[in-house]
N, C-alpha and C positions, 0 to 999 in steps of 0.2 A: 144813830145811824152809823153806818160804815159807807163810806165813799170808796166807790172802786172806780180805775179810771182803766176806759178802753182806745185803744189805738186801732184805725183802719189797718188792714195790709193789703195794698195794691200789687195784683199779680200779672205781670206783661207775659200775655200768651204767647205772642211768637218766639220770644226768647226761652220756651217752655217744650212748645212742642216737636219745635226742630230738632231737638237732641235725643228726644225721646224716639222718633222714628228711627233714628239713624244706628239709635243699637241693635234694629232688628233688620238693617237690610242685607242684600248679598250683590257684590256685582255681576253681572253676567255679561260677555262679551263686549267689557265697555261702559254697560247702560247699569245706573241703578234703580232697576224695575220694581222689585219690592220698596225701596225709599219713597220712591215715585206715587206708589198705591199708598201705602201706608201715610205718606205726607196727605194727602188729598182726603184719605177715611180722617186724620185728624183733625184737620182744617172743618170738615163738615160735622164731625162731631162737636167740635166748639160752637160752630154755629148754631146748632139743634140746645149745646147748655146754654146758650145764651137766652134761648126762646125761652127755656123751661124756668131761668132764672126770671125771666120777665113774666112767665105766668104763675108762681111764687109768689114774686112782689104784689102781681096785682089784688093778690088778697089782702094787702095793708096798704098800697096807694091807688088813685084814683089815675086817670090815664092822664089827667091834665098835671098829676103830681109825678107821674114818671116821667110824661115828656119833657117838663121843665128840669128834671133829672139828667136825664138821657143825651136832651136836644134835638131828640126825634119827635116830626107830625104826631102827634095822637092818635090821626086816621093809620098812620102806618104802624106802629106800636099795637094797634090793634087787629091788623092785618097780621102781624107777627104772632100776637098773642092767640089766632084763632088759625093760626096754620095755613092762612093763604098763602102766604109767601115768606122766605128766609132772609136774612139780612146778608147781603156778602161777608167775605172773612175780615174786611176794613172796616165795615159798620160794625158789626159784631166786637169787635176790637174796640170799638169807641167808647160801644153799650157797655161792656164787660169793665172798661177803666171807670165809666160815669158812675156807674151801680155801686164800684168800690170804694167812690172817693166818700159816697152822698150817702151810702148805706153799709153803715159797721155792723160786722156779722154779730159781733161780740157783744154790742149793746141790745141787738134784738134777743141773744139767748138770755142778757141779764132781765132784760125785760119779761121772761117766760121763767125764770128759776126762782125758789123761793126759799130762802132761808128762815128754818122753824125749830123753835127750842135751841137747845144748846149745839149748834151747831151741826144740824142735820140742813141738806143741799136738797131738795124736795125738785127731781127734775124732770117729772110727768107729765109738766104741759109742753114739755121739749120732746119725750122721749115717744108719745102719744101722736105726734105733730107729725103727720107723714112727709107734708109739704116742706116744713122747717127742718125735718132729718134731710130729705131731701137737699134742701142749699145748704147744709150745712156739709153735707158728702160732698156736695161740689165744690165748695171750700177747700176742703181737704184733697180732695181728686187735684187743685193746682197747684196745692202745696209739694206734693208728693209726685208731681208730672216731672220727666226726667229722672225717675227712679223706677226701677224695674221692679214690679210687685206681681208674686202669682198667689198668694194667698193671704187672708187676712184674719189674725188667728185674736180672741175676745175672749174671758175670762166669763163664764155663766153668774148672774141670770139677766142685770139690771144694764150692762153694757149691748146686749143682744142686740136690740133693735137701730141704737147707734151704727152697733160692726155692720149690720145686714145693710141698710143706707148706703155705708161705703163701700161693700160685698160687690154688691148690685151696679155701684157708680164706676167702679174699677174693672169691671168683668169679671171676676177671679172668686172662687170658692169661698167660705166662709167657714172656719174652722172653731168650734166654742171648746174650749176647755173647762171641764166639767168637774163638780164636786162627787163625785161616784159613777162606778162603773156601769159600764152595759154588759151584761151576760151574755150578751152574744158575741163581744169583741175578746179575743184573748189578749191581743199583744197593744201594750198602754206604753205612752209615755207620760214619765211623771215628774211634777213637781212639790215642793211643799214647801209651807213658813211654821212659825211657831204664832199662833195668835195671841189676842189679848187676854185670853183668861187661861196663855200657857197651854192653849191645845193644840195641836198639830193640823194644820188647815192641807188637804193635799188635793191638787187639781191634775184630772187626768187627759189625756187626747189620745184616741186612736191613734196607733203607730203608722196607719197607713195612710194619714193625714198629712202629716209632713213629710215631705223627702228632701234628700241631702240640697238636690238642686235648687229647690223652693227659695224664694226671697218673699220674706214675709214680714207683712205689717202688724203690728201689734196696733189694737185700739180697745181704750175703757172710757166707760160716762166719767168716773172721780176716782181723783186720788188722791189719798191721804198719806198717808203710811210709804207708798212705795212696794211693798211687800208682794201686793198681787201683781206688779208692775213687773217687779223683776223675778217672780215665779216664772210669768210667762216666758220671758228671757231666757232663763235657765233649760225651759221647756225645748227652745229653736236650739239650743246651745246642743242638747245632746245628740239630736241629731245632725249636728255642724249643718242646720242649714244657714241662710244669708239674714241678719235682720237689715229690712229695709228702712226702719225707723218705728217711732211708736207717735200715735196721736191720741191724746187725751181731750174729753170736754170740758171737764173743770179740774182744776188745780188747785186745792189747800193748802196754801204756806209752802215752804220751801224746803223745809227739812229734810220730805222725801227725798230729793233728788242726790241724797249722798249714796242711797240705794241701788242709785243705777248708773249705770256705766255706757249707757248708747244716748244720742239724742234725740229728745224727746218734744213736741211740738203741743203745749196747752193752747188751746183756742180761750178760753177765759181762767185767769187767774184768782182766786180770792186770796185774802189775807189771813194768815195764819190766827188769828184771834176768833174765828168762825168753829177753830176746835173747841 
């Protein structure tokens, strides 16, 4: 049996949302109008995100259990989840902290993934569950809040559901790096690496999809060798866009990190022995 330890990652919303909106503010006649409106928007979005998180967890916990975790009366939680009312920002912050302390996203993922045979990791129970994907996407959104993201880039095919959920949460376009050309597209950005059988594996991204001004978040479901991830980095570098970071659902071992020269957030780390 493989022992896997996971730790909860507590994210403080007040320390995150403020810097995000300042990046886009403009001062007019001494008043930071865009900052004020963006501040309200992000605060409301966070409050609604907390409700969505409660809705997702209601599938796993009873109202009594959620009340015990959050300290919020069952009747009030019921009204939040049904959409009758929304929590204040301070209440939403307290609920978020309580859920982070008691509900470890890594444990939720570990309960649903399966290790089959010689190190094959089956994520089908995760990537086929829209509620689970949404919950993870919210976690990623909070991890990268404070960083500007204008595009999400993912290699085809298994990581697409995960990347789609993240792109929807960030409200930005999703760019898929495919292993074949579309005959209707002329200009491509290409990236290649040598596969395990000495074959050349190439990914193609339509050139119009990533511009120099973009700030791109790379997303994939599993990293084993780091070669696919490194190819995504090369594709972004070719157009001289900015890499906001990379997030991986499951990382296997540590050796792949030698291939990568950017920060990578791995949600669940599995031991090298799985290979």
